[in-house]
N, C-alpha and C positions, 0 to 999 in steps of 0.2 A: 490346479489349486482350488480348494474349497472356498466358498464365499466367506469374506471376513466381516465381522461387525466391529466397527471402530467408533470410539467415543472421542469427540472433539471437545476440549474444555477451553473456554475463553476466560481470561481474568478481567478483560474489559468488555463492556456491552457492545456487540456488533452494530456499527453504524455505517459510515461510508468509507472508512479507512482502507488502505491497500491490503493489509494482511487478512481482513475479513473477506474481501472479494477474492483474494487468492485461495483462501480456504474454501469458499463457495464454489470456485471453479473446480477444485479437486473433488468436492462432494458430488457435483453433477456427473463428473466422469467416473468416479468410483461407483456411484449408483448405476450408471449405464453399463458398467462392467460386471454387475451382479453383486457387488458388495453393499453394505449398508452402514450409514453414518448416523450416530446419535449426537446431537449438539447440545452442550450445556453452557449457560452463561447466566449472570445475574440480571440480565435484561437485554433488550435490543430495540431499535426502532422497528415498528410493525412491518415496514417494507422489507427489512432484512430477514425478519422471521419468515415472511411469506416467500422470500427468495429461497431460503434453505428448505422449507417444507415443500415448495413446488418442485425442488430438485430431487425430492424423495427422502430427505432426512427427517428425523424426528427432532423436535426442539423442546428443551426443558429450561424454564427460567428458574434459577436456583439463587434466591436472595443471599444465602449463606456464602456464596462465592464473592460477594462484594468486598468483604474485608480482606485486607492483605497485611496481617500483622507479622511479627517475627516468626511466628509458628502458624501452620495451617489450622483453620478452625475445625474442631472435631465435628461440628454439625455439617460443615461443607463436605468433609471426607465421608461422613455417613451417607449423605445424599448421593454422592458419586457411587459409593459401594452399592447402595440399594438399587439405583437405576442400572448400574452395570450388571448386577445379578439378574434383574428383571428382563433386561434386553440381551442377556448372554453375550456380553462384550468380550472380544478377544484382545483388543489393544486400546490403551488410553493414550491419546495424543494431545499433549499440552500445546496450545497455539501461541502462547506468549509467556513472558517471565512471571507476571502475577498469578498465572494459573498453575505454576510448577508445584507449589507446596501441597495443595489439596490433591492435585492429579497424581503426583508421584507417590505420595503416601498411600493413596487409594490403590495404586498399582502394586505397591509393596504388599499391602494387606490382603489383596485379592489374588496375588500371584500372576497378574496379567502383564503383558508386554507394555513397555512405555517408550514413547517417541516424543521428541520436542522439536518445535519449529522456532527458529529465531529470525524474525523479519527485521526490516530497517537496515540501518548502517552498522558499522563495527560496534559490537556491544562492549559495555564496561563490566558486565558480569560474566563470570566464567560458566559455561554450560556444565551440566552434571557429568561426572566421570562415568565412562562405560555406557553412556546413553546415546542411542542413535539419534543424531541431531540433523535437521534439515535446514539448509541455508538457501537464500534466493540469489546470492551473488558470490562470485569468487572473492571479492573484497572481504565479505563476512567470514568466509571459510578460512582464508589465509590469516585473517586477524586472530581467529581462535587457535590456529596452529602456532602462530608466532607469539602472541601475547600470553596465551594460556597454556601452551604446551600440551594441547589435546592430542589424543591418538587419532591419526588420520583415518583409520579404518572405520571409526564411528561417525565420521562427518560426511554429509551427503549434499552435493550441490544439485538443486532442482530449480532451474531457471524458468522452465516452461510452465506458465500459470495463467495464461489469458484464455478465457472462455470464448472461443470464436463463434459459438452459437448465439452469444449475447452481443459481443462487440464485432460489428461487421458493417460493410457499406450498405446503406439503404436510403430510400427516399424519405423526405420529411414532409409531413402534412402541413398545409398552410396554417392550420389552427395552432400548431406547435410554434411555428415561426412568429405568429402574432402574439402568442402567450408571453414570449420573452422579448417582445418589442424589436425583433430583427426587421430590417427593411431589405427588400429585394435588391436595391441598388448598392447596398453597403458591401464593403469588404469585411468579412467577419473573422475575427480572431477570438478563440475561446480558450478557457483555462478552468480547471477544477483544482481547488486548494482549500485546506483548512485555514480559516482566518483567525489565527492565534498569534501571540507575541513571537513565538519561535519562527514564524514565517515573515516577519517584518522586512528582512533584507530583500526577499523576492517581491513582496508587495510594494516596496519603495520603487523598485525597477518598473513595475507595472504603472504606478502613478506617474512616474517621470515620462514613460513612453506615451501615456495618454495625453499628457500636457503637450508633448511634441506633436501629436496628431491633431490636437485641437486647433492648430493654426492652418491645417490643410483645407483645401477647397473640396477635395474628394472625400466622400464618407468612408471612414474606417471605424468600426465598432469593436471594442474589446469587451467581452462579456465574461465575467468570472462567476462560477458557481461554487458555493461552499458555505459552511457554517462556522461559527466561532465568535468569541467575545469582541472581535474587532469589526464585525459586520456593520453595526450602526455608524461607527466613526468613518469607515471606508465609504459608506454610501454618501455621507456628508461631503467628504473630499471629492468623490466622483461628481456630485452635483455642482460643486464650485468649478471643477474643470469643464464640465459640460456647458456651463453658461458662457464660456469663452469660445465655444465652437459654433461656427456658422453653418456647418454641414450636418447638424444633428448630434445626438449623444455620441461620445467617443468612448465612454467607460460606464459599465453597469455592473453592480454586484447584485445578483438575483437571489441570493440565499441558497440553501442546500437543495440538491436534487437527490432523493434517496432511491427511487426506482431505477433499476439498471437499464430498462428499456428507454426510460427518459434520458438517462445519461448518454446512451448510444445515439439517440436522436440529436442530443445537444452537440456531440462531436460531429455528427454528419451535417450539421448546419454550417460548419466552419470551412473557411478557405485555408486557414492555418490553425494549428493547435500549439499552444505554448505551455510550459510548466516543467515539472521535474517529478521523477518517481513513476509509480505505476500508471498514472493517467497518460503519460507519454505512450506507453505500450498499448493501452486501450484505444487511443486515437490512431496509432499505427495499424491496429487490426481493422479499423474502419477505412483504411486506405487514405490517410491524411498525411500531408507534409507537416512535420513536427519540429519544434525548436525547443531545445533543452536549456534551462536557465541555471546560472550559478548564483551563489549567495552574495556576490559582490558586483552584480550587474552584468556578468559575462553571459554570453548567449551564442549558440551555434546550431545550425541545422543538423539533424541526425541524418547521416548518409553512409554509403558503403565504406568510405575511407576512415570514418571515425567511430562507427557503431560498436566495434569490439572494445575500444577504450571506454566509451560511455557505459556499455553494458557491464564492464568489470566493476564499476561503482554503482551498479543497480539503477542506472538512469537517474541518479540523484543530483547530478551536477557537481559531485565532489571531485570529479576528474579535473575540473578547472583549477584546483589547488596545486596541481602538478604540471599542467600544460596550459599555457595561456593562448586563447584564440586571438585572431587579429583584432586590434583595438577599434571597435566601432560600437555605437549604441544599439540597443535592441530596436529602437524605432527605425534606424537606417537599415538594419538587417531585414526587418519585416517589410519595409517599403520596397526594397530590392526584390524580395520574393513575390510580393503582391503584383509587381510590374512584370514578372517573368512567369507567365502561365505554363510554358513548356517545362520549366524547372519544377514548378509545383507538381505537374503531372508525373514527371520522372521520379521525383522524390516520394510521391504518394504511392506509386507502383512498388518502389523499393520497400516502403514501410509495410505494405500489405504482405509481400512475399517474405519479409524477415519474420514477421509474427507467425505466418503460416508454417514456415519451416523450422523456426527456432523456439518459438514461445507458446505454441499451442498447448493448452492444459491437458489435452489427451495424452501428449507425450509425457508431461509431468506426472500425471496420475499413474501411468504405467511404471515410471521410475519410483514413485512413492510406494506402490505395491511391493516392489523389490525390497525397499527399506523395511516395510512391515514384515516381510518374510524373514528377514535377518533378525529383526527385533523379537520375533516369536521364539527364537532360540536362546534368548537371554531372560533372566529374571531380575527386575530392579531390586537393588539392595538398600536397606534402611541406612546403612553406614554411609553410602554415597550421598544420600540426602543430608544427613547430619553434618558431614564434612562441608558440603556445599553451603548449607544454611549458616553454619558458624562463620565460614569465610565471608559470606554476604553481610552478616551482622557486623563483623569486624571492619570490613571495608566501609560500611555505612557510618560507623562510629568515627573512623579516621576522616572520612569526608566531612562530617559535621564539625569535627575539631578544626580542620583546615579552614572551613568557612568562618568559624568563630575567631580564629587567629587573624585571618585576613581582614575581618570586620574591625577588630581592635586596632590593627595596624593602620587601617584607613582612617579611623576616627581618632 
């Protein structure tokens, strides 16, 4: 097959979120396979721009993509068309819902193939009809089949999306350990998470766990990396917890780490990694024992006996809604693990092998090329977009009406 030129369009600016890093992993492997990727977004943190360009992609910042009105901006569509023509693009690949409008209309007007990726959990918005759509978990795919009655032949499950050239076991320099105030004698538990209101249930669990460890004589240090509006408040709460500990800090919020090599070092500092979502898989690629968290304080170690169930829900912890683990606190689970070095080693070995055989992005990129081949035989239709957009507008109006009715009833 001849080399493809694929345009990736983001509706959000690439930062440290999971779907950006999944897209980046595909870019690295597509470029290594001889294909070429052109990335469009209305902005990005400089570290992510450098990651994409160092992988071989071209990156264009398109301010016109920032707006997401009911209809795509003509200026955004024109820019996509112009860059697509200059770069001789074969396929336009929308990477999230906000990018669909401009990306799909540009594909229609240029006669190019169109592909969509839907990341995260079960979506509330229906994918476009007849569009080849990529999902990261079977939960997402089956939700689209059941809730939206999509045609199964157009839906593609690509789970393998971890770049093992980036996330891997490696030694950590003393300077890095000092930078984040780790101490050699500590047991280190790390986590990466966006610090926003939507994450409050998980953050509540972390705070409660730190309080439990603050009474221990042995040093246990939980270090959370991430950005978001709650960072300042969480640092204050951590400081109050740390004043009660006689063994040194038990909880630190260190802010965001954007560089992927830095994130890899961060995982490699850990004895145990906790969290939910893609960060769990990145840590597993580093050969770490990992604990997945639920939204109501649930927690369990990822191991051979439960990994398929956890993976079905995209390592999100949503599986806890349907099957309850043994009732015990995260602090007790972590303490048991920290005291069992053999179990840590056994689980770490399993983690590494699972990602190597099931989640390597090289596998995913090969599957994605097959999706592209299929999409090249289709032409996106304006009618499909109009029907999708009208339905989206209608659903949004209904949602707003429901909110207003609920507000009036409450007051």
